C-alpha positions as CSV (number, residue, x, y, z in Angstrom):
1,M,-34.6,25.8,30.8
2,K,-36.9,27.4,28.0
3,K,-39.5,24.3,26.9
4,S,-38.3,25.0,23.0
5,V,-34.6,24.6,23.9
6,F,-35.7,21.9,26.2
7,I,-37.3,20.1,23.1
8,F,-34.5,21.0,20.6
9,L,-31.9,19.1,22.9
10,L,-34.4,16.2,22.9
11,V,-34.7,16.0,18.9
12,V,-30.8,16.7,18.3
13,S,-30.3,14.0,21.1
14,Q,-32.6,11.2,19.5
15,M,-31.4,12.0,16.0
16,T,-27.8,11.3,17.3
17,Y,-28.8,7.9,18.9
18,S,-31.2,6.7,16.1
19,Q,-28.0,7.0,13.5
20,Q,-27.1,3.8,12.7
21,V,-23.4,2.6,13.1
22,L,-21.1,1.2,10.4
23,S,-21.4,-2.7,10.2
24,P,-19.4,-5.2,7.9
25,E,-22.3,-5.6,5.4
26,T,-22.7,-1.7,5.0
27,L,-19.2,-1.6,4.6
28,W,-19.2,-4.2,1.6
29,K,-21.9,-2.2,-0.1
30,L,-19.8,1.0,-0.2
31,N,-19.0,2.4,-3.7
32,R,-15.0,2.5,-4.6
33,V,-13.8,5.3,-6.9
34,T,-11.0,5.3,-9.0
35,A,-10.4,8.6,-11.1
36,L,-8.8,7.7,-14.5
37,G,-8.0,11.3,-15.7
38,I,-9.0,14.4,-17.4
39,S,-11.2,14.3,-20.3
40,K,-9.4,15.0,-23.7
41,D,-11.3,18.4,-23.8
42,K,-10.0,19.4,-20.2
43,K,-13.2,20.1,-19.1
44,S,-14.3,17.0,-16.8
45,V,-12.7,13.9,-14.6
46,V,-13.4,10.6,-15.8
47,Y,-13.7,7.9,-13.2
48,K,-14.9,4.8,-12.5
49,V,-17.2,3.4,-9.6
50,S,-16.9,-0.1,-8.4
51,T,-19.7,-1.6,-6.3
52,P,-19.1,-5.0,-4.7
53,S,-21.8,-7.5,-4.7
54,V,-21.9,-10.3,-2.1
55,E,-24.4,-11.9,-3.8
56,E,-22.4,-12.3,-7.1
57,N,-19.1,-12.4,-5.2
58,K,-17.4,-9.7,-7.2
59,S,-17.7,-6.0,-8.1
60,N,-19.6,-4.4,-10.7
61,S,-18.1,-1.3,-12.4
62,K,-19.7,2.0,-14.0
63,F,-17.9,4.8,-15.8
64,Y,-18.8,8.5,-15.2
65,T,-17.8,12.0,-16.0
66,I,-18.1,15.1,-14.0
67,P,-17.2,18.7,-14.7
68,L,-14.1,20.2,-13.0
69,S,-16.0,23.0,-11.6
70,G,-18.7,20.3,-10.1
71,G,-22.3,19.3,-11.1
72,N,-23.9,16.2,-11.9
73,P,-22.0,13.0,-13.0
74,T,-22.8,11.6,-16.3
75,E,-22.8,7.8,-16.8
76,V,-20.6,6.4,-19.9
77,K,-20.6,3.2,-21.5
78,D,-16.8,3.8,-23.0
79,T,-14.1,5.8,-21.9
80,K,-11.6,5.2,-24.7
81,D,-12.8,8.2,-26.7
82,L,-12.6,10.5,-23.5
83,L,-9.2,10.0,-22.3
84,S,-5.7,10.6,-24.1
85,D,-4.3,7.4,-25.1
86,K,-0.7,7.5,-23.3
87,N,0.3,4.3,-25.3
88,V,-0.5,6.0,-28.7
89,S,3.2,7.6,-29.7
90,P,3.3,11.6,-30.1
91,D,3.0,11.6,-33.7
92,G,0.1,8.9,-33.7
93,N,1.9,6.5,-36.0
94,Y,2.3,3.8,-33.3
95,I,0.8,2.2,-30.3
96,L,2.3,0.3,-27.0
97,S,0.8,-2.7,-25.3
98,S,1.9,-5.2,-23.0
99,Q,1.4,-9.0,-22.8
100,E,2.8,-12.5,-21.4
101,V,5.5,-14.1,-23.9
102,K,6.8,-17.8,-23.1
103,T,10.6,-17.4,-22.9
104,E,11.8,-20.5,-20.7
105,N,11.0,-24.1,-20.3
106,V,9.6,-24.8,-16.7
107,L,6.7,-27.3,-17.2
108,G,7.5,-30.9,-17.6
109,K,5.6,-31.2,-20.8
110,D,8.1,-28.1,-22.1
111,Y,11.0,-30.5,-21.7
112,Y,9.0,-33.8,-22.6
113,P,6.5,-32.8,-25.2
114,D,5.1,-36.8,-25.4
115,L,4.2,-36.4,-21.7
116,Q,1.4,-33.6,-22.2
117,K,-0.5,-34.7,-19.0
118,A,2.1,-34.2,-16.7
119,D,1.7,-31.4,-14.1
120,A,5.4,-31.2,-13.1
121,Q,7.3,-27.7,-12.7
122,I,11.2,-28.1,-13.0
123,Y,13.4,-24.8,-11.5
124,N,16.9,-24.2,-11.9
125,G,17.2,-21.5,-9.6
126,L,14.7,-19.0,-7.6
127,D,11.9,-16.7,-8.4
128,Y,10.1,-19.9,-8.9
129,R,7.0,-18.2,-7.3
130,H,6.1,-14.6,-6.7
131,W,3.3,-12.5,-4.6
132,D,0.5,-15.4,-5.6
133,T,1.4,-17.1,-9.1
134,W,4.2,-19.8,-9.5
135,N,6.3,-19.1,-12.5
136,N,5.4,-21.0,-15.6
137,G,7.8,-19.8,-18.0
138,T,5.9,-16.4,-19.4
139,H,7.2,-13.0,-18.9
140,N,5.6,-9.8,-19.4
141,H,6.9,-7.9,-22.7
142,V,6.4,-4.5,-24.3
143,F,5.0,-4.5,-27.8
144,Y,4.5,-1.7,-30.3
145,A,2.6,-2.1,-33.8
146,E,1.5,0.4,-36.4
147,N,-1.8,2.2,-35.2
148,K,-3.8,0.4,-37.6
149,E,-5.9,-2.7,-37.7
150,Q,-3.9,-6.1,-37.9
151,A,-0.7,-4.2,-37.9
152,T,2.3,-6.8,-36.8
153,Q,3.1,-6.2,-32.9
154,I,7.2,-6.0,-32.3
155,D,8.3,-7.7,-29.2
156,I,11.0,-4.8,-27.8
157,M,12.2,-7.7,-25.3
158,K,12.4,-10.8,-27.6
159,D,13.9,-13.9,-26.2
160,E,14.3,-11.8,-22.5
161,P,13.4,-13.8,-19.5
162,F,12.5,-10.5,-18.1
163,D,9.6,-8.6,-17.1
164,S,7.9,-5.3,-18.2
165,P,5.4,-4.2,-16.6
166,Q,7.2,-5.5,-13.6
167,K,5.5,-8.3,-11.7
168,P,3.2,-8.2,-9.5
169,F,1.9,-4.6,-9.5
170,G,3.5,-2.9,-12.7
171,G,1.1,-1.3,-15.3
172,D,1.2,0.8,-18.2
173,E,3.1,3.3,-16.2
174,D,6.1,1.1,-16.6
175,F,6.4,2.0,-20.3
176,I,6.1,5.6,-21.8
177,W,7.2,6.9,-25.4
178,T,9.6,9.6,-25.7
179,P,8.5,12.9,-26.6
180,S,9.9,12.5,-30.3
181,G,8.1,9.0,-30.6
182,K,11.4,7.5,-31.9
183,S,12.0,5.4,-28.7
184,I,10.2,3.9,-26.2
185,I,11.2,4.0,-22.1
186,Y,10.4,0.9,-19.9
187,V,11.4,-0.2,-16.6
188,C,12.6,-3.8,-16.2
189,K,14.9,-5.6,-13.8
190,K,17.0,-7.7,-16.1
191,K,18.1,-10.4,-13.4
192,F,16.7,-13.9,-13.9
193,G,16.5,-16.5,-11.4
194,T,18.0,-16.4,-7.9
195,A,19.7,-13.4,-9.0
196,Y,16.5,-11.5,-9.3
197,A,15.0,-12.7,-6.2
198,V,17.8,-10.9,-4.1
199,S,17.7,-7.4,-5.9
200,T,15.9,-4.6,-6.3
201,N,17.8,-3.2,-9.1
202,T,15.3,-2.0,-11.5
203,D,16.8,-0.1,-14.4
204,L,15.1,2.4,-17.1
205,Y,15.8,1.1,-20.6
206,E,15.5,3.1,-23.9
207,Y,14.8,1.2,-27.0
208,N,15.0,3.1,-30.3
209,L,12.6,2.1,-33.3
210,E,14.7,2.9,-35.9
211,T,18.0,1.0,-34.9
212,K,16.2,-1.9,-32.8
213,T,18.7,-1.2,-30.1
214,T,18.4,-1.1,-26.3
215,K,20.3,1.1,-23.8
216,N,20.4,1.0,-19.9
217,L,19.9,4.8,-19.1
218,T,20.2,4.1,-15.3
219,E,23.2,1.6,-15.1
220,N,24.9,3.4,-12.5
221,N,22.2,3.2,-10.0
222,L,21.8,0.0,-8.2
223,G,18.4,0.3,-6.3
224,Y,14.8,1.1,-7.8
225,D,14.6,3.5,-11.1
226,T,10.6,3.6,-11.7
227,N,7.8,5.8,-12.9
228,P,9.4,7.3,-15.9
229,A,7.8,10.6,-17.1
230,F,9.1,13.5,-19.2
231,S,8.6,17.3,-18.1
232,P,6.9,19.5,-20.7
233,T,10.2,20.6,-21.6
234,G,11.1,16.9,-22.5
235,D,13.6,16.0,-19.6
236,L,13.1,12.4,-18.3
237,T,12.2,12.3,-14.8
238,W,11.7,9.1,-12.5
239,L,11.7,8.2,-9.1
240,Q,15.0,6.4,-7.5
241,M,15.9,4.7,-4.6
242,K,20.1,4.1,-4.1
243,R,20.7,0.8,-2.3
244,D,20.0,-2.6,-4.2
245,G,18.0,-4.9,-2.0
246,Y,16.3,-2.1,0.1
247,E,12.8,-2.1,-1.0
248,A,12.0,0.9,1.5
249,D,14.9,3.2,0.9
250,K,14.3,6.9,0.2
251,N,12.5,7.7,-3.0
252,D,13.9,10.9,-4.8
253,I,12.6,12.5,-7.9
254,I,15.3,12.5,-10.3
255,V,15.5,14.8,-13.6
256,R,18.0,14.2,-16.4
257,F,18.5,17.8,-17.5
258,K,21.6,18.6,-20.3
259,G,23.0,15.0,-19.5
260,M,23.1,15.5,-15.7
261,D,20.7,13.8,-13.0
262,I,19.4,16.3,-10.5
263,N,17.8,15.0,-7.4
264,L,15.1,17.5,-6.6
265,T,14.6,15.9,-3.1
266,A,18.0,14.7,-1.7
267,A,18.0,17.5,0.7
268,W,14.4,17.0,2.1
269,D,14.2,14.4,4.9
270,G,11.2,12.2,3.4
271,S,10.3,9.8,0.7
272,V,8.3,10.4,-2.5
273,E,5.3,8.5,-3.4
274,S,4.3,9.8,-6.9
275,F,4.6,13.0,-8.8
276,K,3.6,15.3,-11.6
277,W,4.9,17.9,-13.5
278,S,3.5,21.6,-13.8
279,A,2.2,22.5,-17.1
280,D,4.9,25.4,-17.2
281,G,7.9,22.9,-16.4
282,K,8.9,25.0,-13.3
283,K,7.7,22.7,-10.6
284,V,7.1,19.3,-9.9
285,Y,4.3,18.5,-7.5
286,F,4.4,14.8,-5.4
287,L,2.6,12.9,-2.7
288,A,4.4,11.8,0.3
289,A,3.6,10.9,3.9
290,V,4.2,13.2,6.8
291,D,3.0,13.0,10.4
292,G,0.5,10.4,10.1
293,T,-1.0,11.7,6.8
294,Q,-0.2,11.6,3.0
295,Q,-0.1,15.0,1.6
296,L,0.7,17.4,-1.3
297,F,4.1,19.1,-2.1
298,E,5.7,20.8,-4.8
299,V,9.2,21.3,-5.4
300,N,11.0,23.8,-7.8
301,F,12.9,22.9,-10.8
302,P,15.9,25.3,-11.1
303,G,17.6,23.6,-14.0
304,L,21.5,24.4,-13.9
305,T,21.0,27.8,-12.1
306,K,22.0,28.5,-8.8
307,I,18.6,29.1,-7.6
308,A,17.9,27.2,-4.3
309,V,16.0,23.9,-4.6
310,L,13.0,24.4,-2.2
311,V,10.1,21.6,-1.1
312,N,7.2,23.1,0.2
313,Q,4.0,21.1,1.5
314,V,0.8,22.3,-0.2
315,T,-2.1,20.6,1.5
316,A,-2.6,19.9,5.4
317,G,-5.2,18.3,7.5
318,D,-6.0,15.1,9.0
319,F,-6.7,13.3,5.6
320,D,-4.7,11.4,2.9
321,V,-4.5,13.2,-0.3
322,H,-4.3,9.5,-2.5
323,D,-3.7,10.7,-6.0
324,I,-2.7,13.7,-8.1
325,V,-5.4,13.5,-10.9
326,D,-4.5,16.7,-12.9
327,V,-2.7,20.1,-12.3
328,S,-4.2,23.4,-13.8
329,G,-2.8,26.5,-12.7
330,E,-4.2,27.1,-8.9
331,N,-6.7,24.4,-9.4
332,F,-5.6,20.7,-8.6
333,I,-7.9,17.6,-9.1
334,L,-6.9,15.1,-6.4
335,T,-8.6,12.1,-4.6
336,R,-9.0,11.9,-0.8
337,T,-9.7,9.7,2.0
338,D,-9.7,9.9,5.7
339,M,-10.4,7.2,8.4
340,N,-14.4,7.5,8.4
341,H,-14.5,8.2,4.3
342,A,-13.5,6.1,1.4
343,L,-11.7,7.5,-1.6
344,E,-13.6,10.6,-3.4
345,I,-12.7,13.2,-5.9
346,Y,-11.7,16.7,-5.2
347,S,-11.0,20.0,-6.7
348,Y,-8.4,21.9,-4.6
349,N,-7.5,25.4,-5.0
350,T,-4.0,26.1,-4.0
351,K,-4.6,30.0,-3.6
352,K,-7.9,29.7,-1.5
353,K,-6.9,26.5,0.1
354,T,-10.6,25.4,-0.3
355,W,-11.8,21.8,-1.1
356,L,-14.7,21.5,-3.7
357,P,-15.9,17.5,-3.5
358,L,-16.7,16.4,-7.0
359,T,-17.8,12.9,-6.3
360,K,-20.0,12.0,-3.4
361,T,-20.5,8.3,-4.1
362,N,-21.2,7.4,-0.5
363,E,-23.0,10.5,1.1
364,E,-26.1,9.0,1.7
365,T,-24.6,6.0,3.4
366,Y,-22.5,8.1,5.7
367,A,-25.3,10.6,6.2
368,K,-27.2,7.6,7.9
369,L,-24.2,6.7,10.2
370,A,-23.0,8.0,13.7
371,L,-19.1,8.1,12.4
372,P,-16.3,7.5,15.3
373,K,-14.1,10.6,15.8
374,Y,-10.3,10.0,15.7
375,E,-7.5,12.3,17.6
376,R,-3.8,13.0,17.5
377,R,-2.0,12.0,20.7
378,Y,1.8,12.3,21.0
379,V,3.8,10.1,23.6
380,T,7.3,9.8,24.6
381,T,9.1,6.9,24.1
382,T,11.6,5.0,26.0
383,D,14.4,6.6,23.6
384,N,12.6,9.8,24.6
385,K,11.2,10.6,20.9
386,K,8.0,12.1,20.2
387,M,5.6,9.6,18.5
388,L,2.6,10.3,16.8
389,V,-0.3,7.9,17.9
390,W,-3.9,7.9,16.2
391,V,-6.7,6.9,18.7
392,I,-10.0,6.3,17.1
393,L,-12.8,6.6,19.9
394,P,-16.3,4.3,19.5
395,S,-19.3,5.9,17.9
396,N,-21.4,7.8,20.2
397,F,-18.4,8.0,22.6
398,D,-19.2,8.6,26.0
399,K,-16.1,9.3,28.2
400,T,-18.1,8.3,31.5
401,K,-17.7,4.4,30.2
402,K,-15.2,1.9,29.8
403,Y,-14.4,0.7,26.3
404,P,-12.4,-2.4,25.4
405,T,-9.1,-1.5,23.5
406,L,-7.3,-2.4,20.5
407,L,-3.5,-1.9,19.8
408,Y,-3.1,-1.8,16.0
409,C,0.0,-3.0,14.5
410,Q,1.1,-1.7,10.9
411,G,2.3,-4.0,8.2
412,G,5.3,-2.8,5.9
413,P,7.4,-2.6,8.1
414,Q,8.2,0.2,6.3
415,S,4.9,1.8,5.4
416,P,3.4,4.9,6.5
417,L,0.0,4.6,9.2
418,T,-1.8,7.7,7.7
419,Q,-5.5,8.5,7.0
420,F,-6.1,5.7,4.8
421,Y,-9.5,3.7,4.4
422,S,-9.4,0.0,4.2
423,F,-12.0,-2.4,3.3
424,R,-10.4,-4.9,5.6
425,W,-8.2,-3.2,8.6
426,N,-11.3,-0.3,8.9
427,F,-10.3,1.8,12.3
428,S,-13.9,3.5,11.4
429,L,-15.7,0.0,11.6
430,M,-13.7,-1.3,14.5
431,A,-14.7,1.7,16.6
432,S,-18.3,1.5,15.3
433,Q,-18.6,-1.9,16.9
434,G,-17.6,-0.4,20.2
435,Y,-13.8,-0.7,20.3
436,I,-11.2,2.1,20.8
437,V,-8.3,1.8,18.4
438,V,-4.8,2.5,19.2
439,A,-2.8,2.9,16.2
440,P,0.9,4.2,16.7
441,N,3.3,5.3,14.1
442,R,6.2,3.2,15.6
443,R,9.7,3.2,14.4
444,G,9.8,2.2,10.7
445,M,7.1,4.4,9.3
446,Y,7.4,7.1,6.3
447,G,6.6,10.8,7.4
448,H,8.9,11.3,10.5
449,G,12.2,11.7,8.7
450,Q,14.3,8.8,7.2
451,A,16.1,8.1,10.3
452,W,13.0,7.0,12.2
453,N,11.8,5.0,9.0
454,E,15.1,3.0,8.8
455,Q,15.7,2.3,12.5
456,I,13.5,-1.0,12.0
457,S,15.7,-2.9,10.1
458,K,17.6,-5.5,11.7
459,D,15.7,-4.6,14.7
460,W,12.1,-6.1,14.3
461,G,11.8,-6.9,17.9
462,G,13.8,-3.9,19.5
463,Q,12.8,-0.7,19.9
464,V,9.8,-0.9,17.9
465,M,8.0,-3.2,20.6
466,D,8.9,-0.7,23.2
467,D,6.9,1.9,21.1
468,Y,4.0,-0.5,20.7
469,L,3.9,-1.0,24.4
470,T,4.7,3.0,25.1
471,A,1.5,3.6,22.9
472,I,-1.1,1.2,24.6
473,D,0.4,1.8,28.3
474,D,-0.2,5.6,27.8
475,V,-3.6,5.4,26.2
476,A,-4.8,2.9,29.1
477,K,-3.9,6.0,31.3
478,E,-7.3,6.9,30.3
479,S,-10.4,6.3,32.8
480,Y,-12.5,5.5,29.5
481,V,-10.1,2.5,28.7
482,D,-11.0,-1.0,29.9
483,K,-7.4,-1.9,31.2
484,A,-8.9,-5.9,31.7
485,R,-9.9,-5.8,27.9
486,L,-6.9,-5.0,25.7
487,G,-6.3,-6.8,22.5
488,C,-3.8,-6.8,20.1
489,I,-4.1,-7.1,16.4
490,G,-2.4,-6.7,13.1
491,A,-1.0,-8.3,9.3
492,S,1.9,-9.0,7.7
493,Y,4.7,-7.4,9.9
494,G,1.8,-6.4,12.0
495,G,1.1,-10.2,12.4
496,Y,4.7,-10.6,13.3
497,S,4.2,-8.1,16.1
498,V,1.0,-9.8,17.5
499,F,3.0,-13.2,17.5
500,Y,6.1,-11.1,19.2
501,L,4.0,-9.5,21.9
502,A,2.1,-12.5,22.6
503,G,5.3,-13.8,24.1
504,I,6.5,-10.3,25.7
505,H,3.4,-8.8,26.7
506,N,3.7,-9.2,30.5
507,N,-0.5,-9.9,30.8
508,R,-1.3,-6.6,29.2
509,F,-3.3,-8.2,26.7
510,K,-6.6,-10.5,26.7
511,T,-6.7,-11.6,23.3
512,F,-4.6,-11.5,19.9
513,I,-5.4,-11.5,16.4
514,A,-2.9,-12.3,13.6
515,H,-3.1,-12.1,9.7
516,D,-0.3,-13.6,7.7
517,G,2.1,-12.6,10.1
518,V,5.7,-13.7,10.1
519,F,6.0,-16.4,12.9
520,N,9.2,-18.2,12.6
521,T,11.9,-15.8,10.9
522,Q,14.2,-18.9,10.1
523,S,11.6,-20.7,8.2
524,M,10.6,-17.5,6.4
525,F,13.7,-16.9,5.1
526,G,13.7,-20.3,3.7
527,T,10.0,-20.0,2.0
528,T,9.5,-16.2,1.0
529,E,10.0,-15.4,-2.6
530,E,11.5,-11.8,-2.2
531,I,15.1,-12.7,-0.7
532,F,15.9,-9.3,-0.9
533,F,13.7,-8.2,1.6
534,N,14.7,-10.6,4.4
535,N,18.3,-10.3,3.4
536,W,17.8,-6.4,4.5
537,D,15.6,-6.6,7.2
538,F,16.9,-9.8,8.9
539,G,20.5,-8.7,8.1
540,G,21.2,-11.8,6.0
541,A,20.6,-16.0,6.2
542,Y,20.3,-18.2,9.2
543,W,23.5,-19.9,8.4
544,E,25.7,-16.9,8.7
545,K,26.8,-17.7,11.7
546,D,29.3,-14.8,12.4
547,N,26.6,-12.2,11.2
548,V,25.7,-10.6,14.5
549,A,22.6,-8.8,13.2
550,A,21.0,-12.0,11.1
551,Q,21.9,-14.4,14.3
552,K,19.9,-11.7,16.5
553,S,16.9,-11.8,14.0
554,Y,16.6,-15.7,14.1
555,T,17.1,-15.8,18.0
556,Q,15.9,-12.9,19.9
557,F,13.7,-11.4,17.5
558,N,12.0,-14.6,16.4
559,P,8.5,-15.1,18.1
560,I,8.6,-18.9,17.7
561,N,11.6,-18.8,20.4
562,F,8.6,-17.0,22.9
563,V,5.8,-19.5,22.5
564,D,6.6,-20.8,25.8
565,K,5.3,-17.3,27.4
566,W,2.0,-17.5,25.2
567,N,-1.0,-17.4,27.6
568,K,-3.8,-15.9,25.9
569,P,-6.3,-16.7,23.1
570,I,-4.9,-16.1,19.6
571,L,-6.9,-15.8,16.2
572,I,-4.6,-16.9,12.9
573,I,-5.7,-15.7,9.4
574,Q,-3.9,-17.1,6.7
575,G,-4.3,-16.7,2.7
576,G,-3.3,-19.6,0.5
577,L,-1.6,-18.1,-2.0
578,D,0.2,-15.6,0.1
579,F,3.7,-16.5,-1.1
580,R,5.4,-13.4,0.5
581,V,4.5,-14.8,3.9
582,P,3.7,-18.3,3.3
583,I,1.1,-20.9,4.8
584,G,3.7,-22.6,7.0
585,Q,4.1,-19.5,9.2
586,A,0.4,-20.0,10.3
587,Q,0.6,-23.2,10.4
588,E,3.5,-23.3,13.0
589,A,1.8,-20.8,14.8
590,F,-1.6,-22.4,15.3
591,Q,-0.2,-25.9,15.7
592,A,2.2,-24.5,18.8
593,A,-0.9,-22.8,20.3
594,Q,-3.1,-26.0,19.9
595,L,-0.4,-28.1,21.3
596,R,0.0,-25.6,24.2
597,G,-3.8,-25.8,24.9
598,I,-4.4,-22.2,24.4
599,K,-7.7,-21.3,22.9
600,S,-7.1,-20.5,19.3
601,R,-8.3,-20.6,15.8
602,L,-7.1,-20.8,12.2
603,L,-9.2,-19.0,9.5
604,Y,-7.7,-20.1,6.2
605,F,-8.6,-18.7,2.8
606,P,-7.1,-21.1,0.2
607,E,-7.6,-18.9,-2.8
608,E,-6.7,-15.5,-1.3
609,N,-3.2,-13.6,-1.1
610,H,-1.7,-11.6,1.2
611,W,-5.0,-9.8,1.2
612,V,-8.5,-10.6,1.1
613,L,-10.1,-9.6,-2.0
614,K,-13.4,-11.5,-2.8
615,P,-16.5,-9.8,-1.3
616,Q,-18.1,-13.2,0.6
617,N,-14.4,-13.9,1.9
618,G,-14.2,-10.1,3.1
619,L,-17.4,-10.5,5.0
620,V,-16.3,-13.9,6.7
621,W,-13.1,-12.0,7.4
622,Q,-14.9,-9.4,9.3
623,R,-17.5,-11.6,11.0
624,E,-15.2,-14.1,12.2
625,F,-12.9,-10.8,13.5
626,Y,-15.7,-9.5,15.5
627,K,-16.6,-12.8,16.5
628,W,-13.5,-13.5,18.0
629,L,-13.4,-10.2,20.0
630,K,-16.6,-11.2,21.5
631,E,-15.4,-14.3,22.4
632,T,-12.5,-13.5,24.2
633,L,-12.6,-9.7,24.6
């Protein structure tokens, strides 16, 4: 070998191995980008960068603009004058807003004014708490007012005990102006108490400013109607699910055209995440999961002609398109992530198929890191189906070595496992700590057809468990997998999966980690807040003794019934404000493990919900996660 070649290879080798690996502390210093929109002059992207501060235990934000063609960002103090205000009526005369309004008596002092220091709460129906807050008798309402200072605000939902924006995650996308500015369209589930808790039937309502009357625009549809928008030619468009009580039903794009509702994606075997019209009104662009990623699609709008409706995939690659920020001719402003990179803003040219990164907020940090590699793997399931499995390999991977390996169980249960970048369940971080990660696109995930997605309902402990075990068994055949050091991890439904697999794994796994997981399906049904979810996925209530599907959920598919088979260490993590999977699930599991003499630990976050959001809590989570793996794997 020539001396110059040898020196070059030596330098490259030293550069590779001198690079750092991603750590929890570095992860919690990364910038988090949010695209806010396109400037009024159509020349720049306006965006926010939030940076977590562990010391202050909060995130600090700054705002920027950057040219659509690329260039240097400019910091701005206020975005109000840069962005078009969607809450101002088209004629500029009125402005929309939302606020909480007291609509019902709930507190003890509401009923007994002489007892103002009482902290009692009195409920006559369900929906007494939701996500991470208790119902205190207030609801979100939509208001409008003249666009002038100190104008009187008018509540278009006066005295109604309903929410718009929807709780817990709705925002100003839940209410919009009609093109004429004479009406307001808003999303609302006009059900109360127990009826609210068992239904997903949100509708689109139109409030007329002149007559002060409201009409239901989607009364005939019994499932979700959400995300109202108008086409450039003034046609109401929205997302719709058909079946009441099924939160993961097929989500379709509906256009109301000349009095008819046209379903643009009815014949397409997928589910829409979000959408945006083209400027000429001839196409609708949308995001949807496909084969382990989330991509940009387009569908033509034929009106009432006989032109066929065709769905085409616009982008492709091992990444997720996260947001459609703007559509302008052949150039799209999109946000994108992959398993190694947090969200950034890009310009994508549909003709040239080229990506131009506009923001590079974490480029310097990533340049210093030896990032892991991920690869696709397709395995054959026990029912002879092809299943995608993402395999994430450790930084500086050496196939001659053996690595401890983690089976990752996704939550949902019906949520896609794509090229997302999480600040908690971060595959890049796991692999950077020396673990192989096996992440199967098991039954119940969008992106593989509706039948694949729906199969998990009423079958939580069935085929999906075979999918998990097929995935880990297949990858474990590789010489670089240490078969004696396999772990199983997951949250929410993934936490349920961990609890369930702990009782049936036949000594495959050496350790388990379950975060906010369902441990006892019966007590879960009795304490969770969105009853429609368990009604659909469990098949009904535990007291319905003649309901075969339900009884299977509460017996054969109930992790608590297999605790006698638990024989490996388990870390149980729980948020105190998680009302979706309440704290009792973790308490029951931890108590069972402790009383059976199994090495176990409870990591409890009193002020966190289904997620862990505060920076210092996030670091505690990461440190305890990897501490447990070092102790037990």
